[in-house]
N, C-alpha and C positions, 0 to 999 in steps of 0.2 A: 313292325312286328309286335304283337300281344309280350305286354308284361309280364312276364312268367315267374311265377308263387315258387321260390329258396329253398320249403321245408314237404316233407311231406302233410307234418303237420296245417300249415300253411293253406297250403293246396285243396287239400280237403275243405279246408273254410269256406274258400276260396270257390270250389265249386258250389258247395249247396247254400251261400251265400250269393252264388247267380253271377257274380263277379266274372268265373272264364268259363268256357263247359271242358270239360274230359277234353273235345273231337279241338279244338286250340291251342288245349295246354299240349298237343300231343304232337299237333302238324306243327306248332314254334318248336318242341327238344326234335322235330328229326331237320326242321330247319335248320338249328345249330347244329347236327353231329353231319345235315352236310357240309358247311363248310369248314367243323372241326378237325370233323375225324378225319382228313388225310393227313392237318398235319399232329393231328394227338395217337391217333393210335389202337383210340378205347375200344371199335368193334368190328369184329369181325363180320356178323353182315347183320342186313337188319329190316328189319319187316315189315316196310314201311304197311300193306293193304291190311293185314292182319292187324295192327298195331291197328289203323284207323277204322278197323270193322268194333274192334272190340271199346274204340272209344266213343265209334256214336252208341254201343247197345250200352254203356257206362250213361249215357246222356242220358238215352230211352226211359231207360233207370229209375234214374231219378226223377225226369219227370212226371212217371208213375209209382213216385212214393215210394220205388224199392228202393233202398239203401242196407248197402252191404256191408257197410262197415269204412274206414277210415281209409281203403287202397281205393278204392272203387274209383276209376279211371285216373288212376294213379300208373304214369310213366316208370320202369323198371328194366334193368340189364338182367343180364344169366349168361352168364360163366361159360362161356366152353368149352365147360365137359356135362356138363348138364343140360342131356334129354331134352327138346325142347320136339313140338309135334311139325312144328312151319320154320323150321330153321334145321340145318343138321350141323353135330353135331360132330368136332374134327380133333375138338383138344390141341387144335394150332398144330397135328402132326400131317404127315404123311402117310403114318402110319395104319393111323384106327378107318378098319374098315366101314368106309360110308353109309353103310346102312345098320351098323350103328345106332338104335338111339329116333332110325328113323321116326316121321307120322305117329307119336307119341309123345308123351308128357313124360319125365316123373315126377312123381307124388310133390317135388313140391311145390313146381311151379300147373302139376293139378291145382292144387290148392290157392296160389295165387290168378291164376285168372278166376273160378269160382267163385273168390274172395271179389270180382268186378276190378282187378288190376290192366295194366295194360300195355305188355310183353312188346318190349322195342330191340328186339334182336338178343344175338348173342355176342358176348363181349369178351376179349384176347385174356388171351394166360401163356403164362409160361409155358415151353410144350408138354403134358402131358401134368401139369401142376410143379412141371419138375428145372433144375437148369435156370438157364437165363433167354431170355432173346435172342433171338439170331436173324442178324438182317440179310442173311441169304437162302430162311427159309422161304421164300415169299408169304407169312402173312404180319400182318402190318406191325410195326415195331410204333411198341406201349411208350409214350413220351409224357413225361408230369407237364403237368398247364401251370404250376408257376416258374417252372423253368424247362423249356422242351430240346436243353442239353445234359437235363436231369432223370434219374431213374426216374419211373414211378411205382418201382418196389414190387414184388411177385408175389404168388402167380396169379391172384387178382386184380392185376390191375387193370385193368380196361373198366370191370365196376369201378375200381380207386377212381382213374378218370375221369370217369363216365359220368361218378357223381358229386367230385368236384366240380368240373366247370357247367354243370347244369344242363348233360346229353341228356340224365333221366334226375328224377328223384330217389332212386330208391334201388337197391338190386341185391344178387344173391354172387355169392365168393362160396370158396373151400378154403380150410385151411387143416395142416398135416405135421406143419413149424410153425405158421408164423403168416398164412397164405391171405388171414383178410382182413390182422390185423395191421404187417407191414406195407402195405397197396396203406389202409389208413391214414401211419403215422406218413408214409411221404408225401401226399395226394391231400393232407390234411380236413382229413373227415372223420364216420366212426366207424369204426368196423369190429363186432362182438362174435370172437367165433367159440361156440356153443357147447356145452358139457354133450362128452360123447355119447353117441343115443341122443340124444335131447330132439335133433332133427332127423327124419327119413334124409338118409342118402344114395337108398335105390333112383337109378338111373342118372347115376354120376358116376366117368370113373374113376375108378379108384387109385390111390398111388401110395396110401400106407393103410389098410386095410384097417389096423387095429389101432389111430389115430385120426383119420378124415375127418371131418365135419364140413358141413354146408352148412351157412352165416348166412346173416343179412348184412351190407353193408346201404348208407346213407348217411344222408350229413350231420341230426341229431341220435343221441340217446331214444330219444320220445319215439322220431320213426325207426327204426333199430326195434325198439321196443312193438311198434304197432304190426313190422312186420314179423317181426318173432311170434307173434300171435297167430298168425297164422301160416307156417308153416310148420313149427312146432307141433309134435305128442308122433304114439305111436299111427305104426305100415307093418303090417305084416312081410312084405316084401321083403323087407330090410329087415337079416334076422342080428342086425347090431344093436336098433333101436329102444329103443327103453319107451317100456311102458308105466309109463310114471305121468301123473296126472299135471295137465296145462292150466297155471291161472293167468290171470288177466295180467300182464306185463305190462302198459297200460294203465289198469287202478293203479298200479305199485308205485308209478311215477310220482311222491306225492311233495316233493322239492323236502320236505324236512330228514334233514340226519345230523339228528340231536342223539348224542349219544352212541349211534352206529363205532365199531370198534375197525379200525387202519390198522394195518401192518407197514411197518418200510423195514422193508426186508437192506439191510446197505451193506456186508459184504456182499460180493460178485456183486448185485442188480446196478449200484453206488457206486461203487471204489474198483471196476474195471476199466484198465490201464486204457482200453478203446474208444471210454462212455467222455463225448461230448462234450465239455465244459457249459455250451448252450443250454445242451438235453437237459441236462444234472440240476442248472438255475432253476432251469423252465417247471420242471417235476419238481420241486422241492418247494416254490414257490406255490405250484399247486397242489401241493401237500396240504398246504400253508389256511388255501381256499378255503379247503374240508376242511381244518380244524377251525375257522372260525365261523362256518356255518354249523360247527355244532360235536360236529364227531370227536372223537376220540383218538388221539393220534401216538401209535407209545414204535420203538425199531425190536426188529426182532430177527431172530436170523435161522434162515433157508438153506442145513445144512448136505450141501455135494450138488451145489443147484449143474455147472460145470459141470458138474459129472449127467447130471439128466437129461442134459441136454444135450451131451452125446452118446448119450443112452438112445435119444428117441433122435437123430438122426440114423445110427444105427438102425436100427428098425426101422425105419419109414426106408434106408437105401436096401435092403435087404428083400423087406415087403414089394419092395419100386421093382428089383433084379427081378424075382419072385414070376411079377404076370407080366413081366417085359422080356423076360429071355430069351423065348427061341424065337420074338421076332430079333433082338438084340443079336442072335445069333448070326441072323440068314439075310436083312437087312439095314445092316450097319448103318449104310448110306445114307439109306430115307430119316433115317432122324439126323435132329441140330446135332449141331457138332458141343455144343454144354449138355444137350441135353444123356444124348448116348454117352456123357463122361460120367457125368452124373445116374446115371443108371449103373452105368458099368460098376462103377465104383463096391456097389450089392456083392459082387463076384467074388471081389475080395474078403467075405468077411462070412466065417463058416459056422455048426450051425450052435457049438459051446459060443464063440462069439451072440449069438443071438441070444441065444441061453442068461449069460452072464446081464447084457443088455435087459431083459424081464427082470431079470433078479434086484436091476441096477432100479429101475421100474416097482416090483413089490417095496421094497424100502423106502425109495423116496416117498412116491404115498403114501406109506406110511405117518412118516417123517413130518408130513405136510399137513398131513388132519393134525398132529398134538400138534403144531407152530397152530394151525386158525381155531381148535376146540373154543380158542374163547375171543374169534376174531370174528367178523364180518368179509372183510377183505383184504387184501395185497395189494399196496401202490408203489408199480416200477416203474423207470421210463420203457414204453416198448422200444424203440432199435438205438441201436449208441451213436447214431449221429444223425444228421438230413439227411435228404434224400444224393447220393452222392451221383457222380456224369456216370451219362453210358461211358464212357469212352475209360473212366477208370476205374468200372466196373470188375475186380476178380473172386472167383467163386470160389477161387481155395481161401483167400481170407474169411469166405464169409463161412463157408462153411468152419473151418477151425477157428474163429474168431467171437472174441461173444454176445451169445445173444441170449435177447430177456425172453423165449415164447418160447419153446421149442416143448419142457422142461413140462408148462400146461399144459400142450398134451399127452406126453410121457405117460400125462397121473386122467386128463380128463375132465380134467377142470374149466368153468368160464371165463375166458376171459376178454374182456374191450381193450379198445387202443382212442383213443380219444384225442382231437388241436390240447393242448395248451400255453403256448405261443409259437415264435419266432424267431430264424436264425438273423446274425448282422446280415446273412445272406439273399436274405427274406424268404427261407424256404420256412413246411408249416413242421414243427416240437410236436413231441408228443406225449402219452403218459397212456401206462397198462391199469384197466382195476381187475383184478382176479379174484376169484366169487370158488366159494364152495360148492360141492356136483350138483348140480340140478337148480342152487339157487342164483340165477342170471335174471332173478327178483331182484335181489339189497345190487347186483352190478350195475341194474341198470336205471334204480333207484340214485346210486349214489353218482355216476355222471349223470344224470340228468338234473340234479341238487347243483352240479358244478355249470354243467351249463348256463342254467339261470344266473348265476352269479358273472358267466364271462359269454364273450361274441366267438371267444375264433374260433367257434366252428361253423359260424358265418360266413368265414370270411374268402374272398372268391378272387379267383387268378387271376389279370389283370385280361387274361386272352378269351373270357368271357363276358369283363364287366359291360365290353358295350351291347353286349344283348339278355345278359341276367340282369334283371331286381327285380327284388321281389312283389311281391301281391300284400296290404295289409300289415299285420302285425306281427312283426313273429313269433 
């Protein structure tokens, strides 16, 4: 099989240099999907025919001198709660009407196709983007490519697995409390939760109306920037979409972070009892890399971060229950056992509870703005531990324990997860960069600078090494 590029950036160069065609790239990845997907559970549907047609068109466009940008000819995966015209959208559930999203593309998918991307199919998610994978509901069971006994995290697990194992070069996930960043952390790649409203989410099955975002998942910050260049921007079909200018995110990757100001919130984020020592050490070493590169680092305090995390959980549980209330009453048994239990929690909260959570949201937003007023970003761990064993997954512990992601959804900030090391059990470790509203540029710039100085993001799971070899310089 043809050796395949490792990143979107490398593949884009190889396509333009004539080292590989999009058809060869797509065929190679379809072959890898065929061989590895039964073990990894990354895809629920593979659209081979339309993918090859898109690859042929990309090659034909290259031949006639039409260059649509770095995504032209690049194989991507789409989380199975985002509508695509050539595959059903199921939300990995037996509940969702099979006509939902049929025969049309969500705006983000429209934009990817217009940029010449090759859509390979729909990737596995936790049912309705919440709960945990249920081996009894008939959908593929997602497994971590670094160790298939361990979780790939959720809910955008399928895209995370596909990126890490080289089944695609990038893709889309969604994030309501950490569902782009948790798979990036567990599977060892980069994932960006965008500012609320930065990317239109019309055509995406909702979980938390006031929290959800669609974001890029890929091996590198550069790749995520290239994806965001295409999917960001206003769309009138989404009432929450922000009518904000879209900068050139790739152009912002200068490699120079001299003088950029990084805040390190030690309280809660670095002293939570659940925080694994290896995670903490790896993130602190990552911060040292940024400081040596010229960033100005200082310790800060983010007040009531844990309360904000809990307010985020209450908000999405309440909003999710509102969406599913009727089906939970009439078709309880069709939901997966974990999903129905999580969604039913929303019935335990009343109107005053929800209002109190929104009061916390307003307070925490103001507090974070004050702390970040003279900073560019914050840096924290992404997850408390490396990926846990599937057999030891505990949804109660996950909901009630320390978490470093959901509070940023609550106030709509951009946040990126990227690899910063490996545990003694050879599982990826991850650090999180949190930015100001609509300042994905600074977040991506710092992440890219880190990745120019390290190679954690280029490590490949052993399960894929026999078929995945990079083309050209990384």
